[in-house]
Jmol script that loads the backbone (N, CA, C; Angstrom):
load data "model"
ATOM      1  N   MET A   1      -8.728 -16.587 -26.253  1.00  0.00           N
ATOM      2  CA  MET A   1      -7.525 -16.377 -25.479  1.00  0.00           C
ATOM      3  C   MET A   1      -8.176 -17.189 -24.286  1.00  0.00           C
ATOM      4  N   GLU A   2      -7.370 -17.223 -23.167  1.00  0.00           N
ATOM      5  CA  GLU A   2      -7.762 -18.050 -21.997  1.00  0.00           C
ATOM      6  C   GLU A   2      -8.194 -17.669 -20.864  1.00  0.00           C
ATOM      7  N   THR A   3      -9.006 -17.799 -20.487  1.00  0.00           N
ATOM      8  CA  THR A   3      -9.368 -16.932 -18.825  1.00  0.00           C
ATOM      9  C   THR A   3      -8.138 -16.146 -18.243  1.00  0.00           C
ATOM     10  N   ALA A   4      -6.777 -17.070 -18.383  1.00  0.00           N
ATOM     11  CA  ALA A   4      -5.570 -16.291 -17.521  1.00  0.00           C
ATOM     12  C   ALA A   4      -5.097 -15.020 -17.720  1.00  0.00           C
ATOM     13  N   ASP A   5      -4.944 -15.096 -19.633  1.00  0.00           N
ATOM     14  CA  ASP A   5      -4.577 -14.255 -20.103  1.00  0.00           C
ATOM     15  C   ASP A   5      -5.778 -13.138 -19.759  1.00  0.00           C
ATOM     16  N   ILE A   6      -7.088 -13.323 -19.978  1.00  0.00           N
ATOM     17  CA  ILE A   6      -7.620 -12.433 -20.154  1.00  0.00           C
ATOM     18  C   ILE A   6      -7.424 -11.339 -18.957  1.00  0.00           C
ATOM     19  N   LEU A   7      -7.454 -12.586 -17.422  1.00  0.00           N
ATOM     20  CA  LEU A   7      -7.315 -11.626 -16.037  1.00  0.00           C
ATOM     21  C   LEU A   7      -5.872 -10.781 -16.040  1.00  0.00           C
ATOM     22  N   ARG A   8      -4.937 -11.422 -16.801  1.00  0.00           N
ATOM     23  CA  ARG A   8      -3.534 -10.566 -16.863  1.00  0.00           C
ATOM     24  C   ARG A   8      -3.987  -9.201 -17.809  1.00  0.00           C
ATOM     25  N   LEU A   9      -4.564  -8.871 -18.537  1.00  0.00           N
ATOM     26  CA  LEU A   9      -4.966  -7.783 -19.336  1.00  0.00           C
ATOM     27  C   LEU A   9      -5.891  -7.149 -18.368  1.00  0.00           C
ATOM     28  N   ILE A  10      -6.528  -7.273 -17.386  1.00  0.00           N
ATOM     29  CA  ILE A  10      -7.625  -6.821 -17.073  1.00  0.00           C
ATOM     30  C   ILE A  10      -6.080  -6.204 -15.691  1.00  0.00           C
ATOM     31  N   LEU A  11      -5.791  -6.772 -15.163  1.00  0.00           N
ATOM     32  CA  LEU A  11      -4.757  -6.400 -14.472  1.00  0.00           C
ATOM     33  C   LEU A  11      -3.677  -5.452 -14.665  1.00  0.00           C
ATOM     34  N   LEU A  12      -3.239  -5.691 -15.961  1.00  0.00           N
ATOM     35  CA  LEU A  12      -2.875  -4.611 -16.289  1.00  0.00           C
ATOM     36  C   LEU A  12      -3.329  -3.567 -16.730  1.00  0.00           C
ATOM     37  N   LEU A  13      -3.910  -2.772 -17.020  1.00  0.00           N
ATOM     38  CA  LEU A  13      -5.021  -2.373 -17.511  1.00  0.00           C
ATOM     39  C   LEU A  13      -5.737  -1.559 -16.376  1.00  0.00           C
ATOM     40  N   GLY A  14      -5.934  -1.991 -15.210  1.00  0.00           N
ATOM     41  CA  GLY A  14      -6.297  -1.649 -13.722  1.00  0.00           C
ATOM     42  C   GLY A  14      -5.026  -0.750 -13.547  1.00  0.00           C
ATOM     43  N   CYS A  15      -4.150  -1.340 -13.510  1.00  0.00           N
ATOM     44  CA  CYS A  15      -2.511  -0.563 -12.976  1.00  0.00           C
ATOM     45  C   CYS A  15      -2.271   0.327 -13.508  1.00  0.00           C
ATOM     46  N   ALA A  16      -2.263   0.153 -15.368  1.00  0.00           N
ATOM     47  CA  ALA A  16      -2.237   1.401 -16.059  1.00  0.00           C
ATOM     48  C   ALA A  16      -3.787   2.793 -15.999  1.00  0.00           C
ATOM     49  N   GLY A  17      -4.415   2.439 -15.859  1.00  0.00           N
ATOM     50  CA  GLY A  17      -5.212   3.158 -15.304  1.00  0.00           C
ATOM     51  C   GLY A  17      -5.000   3.672 -13.808  1.00  0.00           C
ATOM     52  N   MET A  18      -4.183   3.214 -13.073  1.00  0.00           N
ATOM     53  CA  MET A  18      -4.409   3.820 -11.584  1.00  0.00           C
ATOM     54  C   MET A  18      -3.256   5.050 -11.644  1.00  0.00           C
ATOM     55  N   ALA A  19      -2.163   4.339 -12.547  1.00  0.00           N
ATOM     56  CA  ALA A  19      -0.866   5.493 -13.025  1.00  0.00           C
ATOM     57  C   ALA A  19      -1.757   6.633 -13.442  1.00  0.00           C
ATOM     58  N   VAL A  20      -2.392   6.306 -14.344  1.00  0.00           N
ATOM     59  CA  VAL A  20      -2.988   7.626 -14.843  1.00  0.00           C
ATOM     60  C   VAL A  20      -3.648   8.684 -14.304  1.00  0.00           C
ATOM     61  N   MET A  21      -4.707   8.033 -13.104  1.00  0.00           N
ATOM     62  CA  MET A  21      -5.268   8.580 -12.593  1.00  0.00           C
ATOM     63  C   MET A  21      -3.913   9.396 -11.387  1.00  0.00           C
ATOM     64  N   ALA A  22      -3.352   8.913 -10.584  1.00  0.00           N
ATOM     65  CA  ALA A  22      -1.885   9.521  -9.471  1.00  0.00           C
ATOM     66  C   ALA A  22      -1.058  10.651 -10.814  1.00  0.00           C
ATOM     67  N   PHE A  23      -1.051  10.665 -12.503  1.00  0.00           N
ATOM     68  CA  PHE A  23      -0.036  11.442 -13.422  1.00  0.00           C
ATOM     69  C   PHE A  23      -1.474  12.772 -13.370  1.00  0.00           C
ATOM     70  N   VAL A  24      -2.920  12.465 -13.600  1.00  0.00           N
ATOM     71  CA  VAL A  24      -3.887  13.562 -13.354  1.00  0.00           C
ATOM     72  C   VAL A  24      -3.971  14.427 -12.081  1.00  0.00           C
ATOM     73  N   TYR A  25      -4.470  13.275 -11.180  1.00  0.00           N
ATOM     74  CA  TYR A  25      -3.817  14.429  -9.882  1.00  0.00           C
ATOM     75  C   TYR A  25      -2.591  14.546  -9.937  1.00  0.00           C
ATOM     76  N   LEU A  26      -1.502  14.652  -9.808  1.00  0.00           N
ATOM     77  CA  LEU A  26      -0.234  15.070  -9.217  1.00  0.00           C
ATOM     78  C   LEU A  26      -0.194  16.509 -10.453  1.00  0.00           C
ATOM     79  N   ARG A  27      -0.873  16.419 -11.939  1.00  0.00           N
ATOM     80  CA  ARG A  27      -0.619  17.804 -12.172  1.00  0.00           C
ATOM     81  C   ARG A  27      -0.992  18.748 -12.071  1.00  0.00           C
ATOM     82  N   ARG A  28      -2.660  18.611 -10.970  1.00  0.00           N
ATOM     83  CA  ARG A  28      -3.423  19.882 -10.249  1.00  0.00           C
ATOM     84  C   ARG A  28      -2.756  20.001  -9.097  1.00  0.00           C
ATOM     85  N   ARG A  29      -1.555  20.417  -8.946  1.00  0.00           N
ATOM     86  CA  ARG A  29      -0.663  20.087  -7.176  1.00  0.00           C
ATOM     87  C   ARG A  29       0.655  21.132  -7.851  1.00  0.00           C
ATOM     88  N   ARG A  30       1.088  21.818  -7.189  1.00  0.00           N
ATOM     89  CA  ARG A  30       2.354  22.850  -7.119  1.00  0.00           C
ATOM     90  C   ARG A  30       3.115  21.604  -7.608  1.00  0.00           C
ATOM     91  N   LEU A  31       4.211  21.134  -7.810  1.00  0.00           N
ATOM     92  CA  LEU A  31       5.017  20.853  -7.686  1.00  0.00           C
ATOM     93  C   LEU A  31       7.025  20.916  -8.541  1.00  0.00           C
ATOM     94  N   GLN A  32       7.621  21.239  -7.792  1.00  0.00           N
ATOM     95  CA  GLN A  32       8.515  21.043  -8.659  1.00  0.00           C
ATOM     96  C   GLN A  32       9.089  19.476  -9.625  1.00  0.00           C
ATOM     97  N   TRP A  33       9.402  19.548 -11.305  1.00  0.00           N
ATOM     98  CA  TRP A  33       9.750  18.912 -12.083  1.00  0.00           C
ATOM     99  C   TRP A  33      10.657  17.283 -11.061  1.00  0.00           C
ATOM    100  N   TRP A  34      11.378  17.565 -10.337  1.00  0.00           N
ATOM    101  CA  TRP A  34      12.181  15.930  -9.388  1.00  0.00           C
ATOM    102  C   TRP A  34      10.975  15.670  -8.461  1.00  0.00           C
ATOM    103  N   GLN A  35      10.386  16.789  -8.062  1.00  0.00           N
ATOM    104  CA  GLN A  35       9.119  15.860  -6.742  1.00  0.00           C
ATOM    105  C   GLN A  35       8.261  15.176  -7.674  1.00  0.00           C
ATOM    106  N   PHE A  36       7.246  15.914  -8.545  1.00  0.00           N
ATOM    107  CA  PHE A  36       6.866  14.948  -9.523  1.00  0.00           C
ATOM    108  C   PHE A  36       7.287  13.499 -10.094  1.00  0.00           C
ATOM    109  N   ILE A  37       8.285  13.541 -10.889  1.00  0.00           N
ATOM    110  CA  ILE A  37       9.220  12.305 -10.877  1.00  0.00           C
ATOM    111  C   ILE A  37       8.906  11.227 -10.409  1.00  0.00           C
ATOM    112  N   LEU A  38       8.962  12.101  -8.968  1.00  0.00           N
ATOM    113  CA  LEU A  38       9.542  10.563  -7.546  1.00  0.00           C
ATOM    114  C   LEU A  38       8.632  10.721  -7.483  1.00  0.00           C
ATOM    115  N   TRP A  39       6.950  10.769  -7.085  1.00  0.00           N
ATOM    116  CA  TRP A  39       5.606  10.792  -6.756  1.00  0.00           C
ATOM    117  C   TRP A  39       5.112   9.545  -7.432  1.00  0.00           C
ATOM    118  N   GLU A  40       5.274   9.767  -9.359  1.00  0.00           N
ATOM    119  CA  GLU A  40       4.468   9.524 -10.068  1.00  0.00           C
ATOM    120  C   GLU A  40       5.528   8.375 -10.039  1.00  0.00           C
ATOM    121  N   THR A  41       7.036   7.912  -9.909  1.00  0.00           N
ATOM    122  CA  THR A  41       7.984   6.659 -10.339  1.00  0.00           C
ATOM    123  C   THR A  41       7.109   5.855  -8.956  1.00  0.00           C
ATOM    124  N   LEU A  42       6.791   6.764  -7.899  1.00  0.00           N
ATOM    125  CA  LEU A  42       6.099   5.641  -6.917  1.00  0.00           C
ATOM    126  C   LEU A  42       4.563   5.016  -7.234  1.00  0.00           C
ATOM    127  N   ALA A  43       3.635   5.414  -7.757  1.00  0.00           N
ATOM    128  CA  ALA A  43       2.829   5.157  -8.521  1.00  0.00           C
ATOM    129  C   ALA A  43       3.071   3.956  -9.145  1.00  0.00           C
ATOM    130  N   ILE A  44       3.935   4.220  -9.835  1.00  0.00           N
ATOM    131  CA  ILE A  44       4.498   3.131 -10.856  1.00  0.00           C
ATOM    132  C   ILE A  44       4.920   2.350 -10.566  1.00  0.00           C
ATOM    133  N   ILE A  45       5.844   1.931  -9.316  1.00  0.00           N
ATOM    134  CA  ILE A  45       6.356   1.340  -8.925  1.00  0.00           C
ATOM    135  C   ILE A  45       5.597   0.107  -7.895  1.00  0.00           C
ATOM    136  N   LEU A  46       4.408   1.045  -7.417  1.00  0.00           N
ATOM    137  CA  LEU A  46       3.209   0.278  -6.169  1.00  0.00           C
ATOM    138  C   LEU A  46       2.233   0.325  -6.860  1.00  0.00           C
ATOM    139  N   PRO A  47       2.156  -0.215  -7.996  1.00  0.00           N
ATOM    140  CA  PRO A  47       0.987   0.355  -8.713  1.00  0.00           C
ATOM    141  C   PRO A  47      -0.715  -0.310  -8.490  1.00  0.00           C
ATOM    142  N   VAL A  48      -0.791  -1.281  -7.656  1.00  0.00           N
ATOM    143  CA  VAL A  48      -1.641  -0.471  -6.642  1.00  0.00           C
ATOM    144  C   VAL A  48      -2.330   0.265  -5.441  1.00  0.00           C
ATOM    145  N   LEU A  49      -0.992   0.322  -4.719  1.00  0.00           N
ATOM    146  CA  LEU A  49      -1.280   1.222  -3.802  1.00  0.00           C
ATOM    147  C   LEU A  49      -0.465   2.740  -4.000  1.00  0.00           C
ATOM    148  N   GLY A  50       0.120   2.751  -5.070  1.00  0.00           N
ATOM    149  CA  GLY A  50       0.996   3.852  -5.112  1.00  0.00           C
ATOM    150  C   GLY A  50       0.342   4.806  -5.489  1.00  0.00           C
ATOM    151  N   PRO A  51      -0.767   4.945  -6.122  1.00  0.00           N
ATOM    152  CA  PRO A  51      -1.341   5.727  -6.661  1.00  0.00           C
ATOM    153  C   PRO A  51      -2.847   6.276  -5.288  1.00  0.00           C
ATOM    154  N   PHE A  52      -2.722   5.944  -4.618  1.00  0.00           N
ATOM    155  CA  PHE A  52      -4.267   5.659  -2.818  1.00  0.00           C
ATOM    156  C   PHE A  52      -2.688   6.774  -2.268  1.00  0.00           C
ATOM    157  N   LEU A  53      -1.323   6.187  -2.538  1.00  0.00           N
ATOM    158  CA  LEU A  53      -0.717   7.030  -1.094  1.00  0.00           C
ATOM    159  C   LEU A  53      -0.348   8.485  -2.219  1.00  0.00           C
ATOM    160  N   VAL A  54       0.364   9.327  -3.150  1.00  0.00           N
ATOM    161  CA  VAL A  54      -0.183  10.008  -3.863  1.00  0.00           C
ATOM    162  C   VAL A  54      -1.188  10.964  -3.559  1.00  0.00           C
ATOM    163  N   ILE A  55      -2.367  10.433  -3.667  1.00  0.00           N
ATOM    164  CA  ILE A  55      -3.027  11.342  -3.231  1.00  0.00           C
ATOM    165  C   ILE A  55      -3.413  11.413  -1.711  1.00  0.00           C
ATOM    166  N   VAL A  56      -3.159  10.181  -0.760  1.00  0.00           N
ATOM    167  CA  VAL A  56      -3.674  10.387   0.699  1.00  0.00           C
ATOM    168  C   VAL A  56      -2.224  11.651   0.732  1.00  0.00           C
ATOM    169  N   PHE A  57      -1.298  11.435   0.205  1.00  0.00           N
ATOM    170  CA  PHE A  57       0.169  12.354   1.131  1.00  0.00           C
ATOM    171  C   PHE A  57      -0.170  14.211   0.314  1.00  0.00           C
ATOM    172  N   LYS A  58      -0.516  14.145  -0.343  1.00  0.00           N
ATOM    173  CA  LYS A  58      -1.216  15.683  -0.801  1.00  0.00           C
ATOM    174  C   LYS A  58       0.088  16.496  -1.127  1.00  0.00           C
ATOM    175  N   PRO A  59       1.542  15.484  -1.961  1.00  0.00           N
ATOM    176  CA  PRO A  59       2.561  16.673  -2.294  1.00  0.00           C
ATOM    177  C   PRO A  59       2.138  18.057  -2.933  1.00  0.00           C
ATOM    178  N   GLY A  60       2.643  18.647  -2.258  1.00  0.00           N
ATOM    179  CA  GLY A  60       3.050  19.977  -2.706  1.00  0.00           C
ATOM    180  C   GLY A  60       1.707  20.399  -3.036  1.00  0.00           C
ATOM    181  N   GLU A  61       1.289  21.897  -3.010  1.00  0.00           N
ATOM    182  CA  GLU A  61       0.580  23.049  -2.757  1.00  0.00           C
ATOM    183  C   GLU A  61      -0.926  22.754  -4.069  1.00  0.00           C
ATOM    184  N   SER A  62      -2.606  22.924  -3.509  1.00  0.00           N
ATOM    185  CA  SER A  62      -2.833  23.042  -4.669  1.00  0.00           C
ATOM    186  C   SER A  62      -3.441  24.201  -5.566  1.00  0.00           C
ATOM    187  N   TYR A  63      -2.904  24.184  -6.503  1.00  0.00           N
ATOM    188  CA  TYR A  63      -3.793  25.171  -7.456  1.00  0.00           C
ATOM    189  C   TYR A  63      -4.996  25.726  -7.278  1.00  0.00           C
ATOM    190  N   GLY A  64      -5.631  25.269  -6.083  1.00  0.00           N
ATOM    191  CA  GLY A  64      -6.854  26.066  -6.214  1.00  0.00           C
ATOM    192  C   GLY A  64      -8.630  25.457  -7.325  1.00  0.00           C
ATOM    193  N   SER A  65      -9.187  24.921  -6.243  1.00  0.00           N
ATOM    194  CA  SER A  65     -10.568  24.547  -6.742  1.00  0.00           C
ATOM    195  C   SER A  65     -10.584  26.121  -7.905  1.00  0.00           C
ATOM    196  N   ILE A  66     -11.978  25.343  -8.699  1.00  0.00           N
ATOM    197  CA  ILE A  66     -12.346  26.934  -9.617  1.00  0.00           C
ATOM    198  C   ILE A  66     -13.713  27.184  -8.517  1.00  0.00           C
ATOM    199  N   GLN A  67     -14.170  26.558  -7.658  1.00  0.00           N
ATOM    200  CA  GLN A  67     -14.767  27.323  -6.987  1.00  0.00           C
ATOM    201  C   GLN A  67     -14.550  28.803  -6.275  1.00  0.00           C
ATOM    202  N   GLU A  68     -12.847  28.293  -6.054  1.00  0.00           N
ATOM    203  CA  GLU A  68     -12.113  29.064  -4.656  1.00  0.00           C
ATOM    204  C   GLU A  68     -12.070  30.394  -6.015  1.00  0.00           C
ATOM    205  N   THR A  69     -11.532  29.912  -7.421  1.00  0.00           N
ATOM    206  CA  THR A  69     -11.248  30.852  -8.388  1.00  0.00           C
ATOM    207  C   THR A  69     -11.928  31.839  -8.354  1.00  0.00           C
ATOM    208  N   ARG A  70     -13.031  31.091  -8.758  1.00  0.00           N
ATOM    209  CA  ARG A  70     -14.114  31.905  -8.802  1.00  0.00           C
ATOM    210  C   ARG A  70     -14.662  33.269  -8.253  1.00  0.00           C
ATOM    211  N   ARG A  71     -15.317  32.546  -7.112  1.00  0.00           N
ATOM    212  CA  ARG A  71     -15.529  33.371  -5.374  1.00  0.00           C
ATOM    213  C   ARG A  71     -14.426  34.512  -5.022  1.00  0.00           C
ATOM    214  N   GLN A  72     -12.841  34.070  -5.413  1.00  0.00           N
ATOM    215  CA  GLN A  72     -11.629  35.432  -5.362  1.00  0.00           C
ATOM    216  C   GLN A  72     -11.901  36.512  -6.643  1.00  0.00           C
ATOM    217  N   ARG A  73     -12.399  36.236  -7.700  1.00  0.00           N
ATOM    218  CA  ARG A  73     -12.695  36.807  -9.023  1.00  0.00           C
ATOM    219  C   ARG A  73     -14.155  37.814  -8.629  1.00  0.00           C
ATOM    220  N   ARG A  74     -15.266  37.626  -8.227  1.00  0.00           N
ATOM    221  CA  ARG A  74     -16.405  37.763  -8.356  1.00  0.00           C
ATOM    222  C   ARG A  74     -16.552  38.491  -6.913  1.00  0.00           C
ATOM    223  N   PRO A  75     -17.282  39.806  -6.818  1.00  0.00           N
ATOM    224  CA  PRO A  75     -17.518  40.716  -5.509  1.00  0.00           C
ATOM    225  C   PRO A  75     -18.365  40.977  -4.735  1.00  0.00           C
ATOM    226  N   ALA A  76     -18.765  40.725  -3.685  1.00  0.00           N
ATOM    227  CA  ALA A  76     -19.695  40.272  -3.163  1.00  0.00           C
ATOM    228  C   ALA A  76     -20.773  41.326  -3.240  1.00  0.00           C
ATOM    229  N   ARG A  77     -22.305  40.685  -3.484  1.00  0.00           N
ATOM    230  CA  ARG A  77     -23.178  41.354  -4.185  1.00  0.00           C
ATOM    231  C   ARG A  77     -24.341  41.459  -2.692  1.00  0.00           C
ATOM    232  N   TYR A  78     -24.191  43.122  -2.270  1.00  0.00           N
ATOM    233  CA  TYR A  78     -24.622  43.327  -0.819  1.00  0.00           C
ATOM    234  C   TYR A  78     -25.455  44.777  -1.087  1.00  0.00           C
TER     235      TYR A  78
END
end "model"
wireframe off; spacefill off
backbone 0.3
color backbone group
């Protein structure tokens, strides 16, 4: 393999990794199916900047973190 081929492979893997990162983040958000497709398409079309835009704009509502869910279930100890 030549150096140019290795660099192309690294670039392709980096872009795919960022698209997966955006997909995992969007799964944790409350979105309609068309909103999910729109945001994931943005992340794929803009491979370097897209995932960061998805995370910064925080589309939809959060399902809540694990700590918030545990706090709501656990009664206060006083």
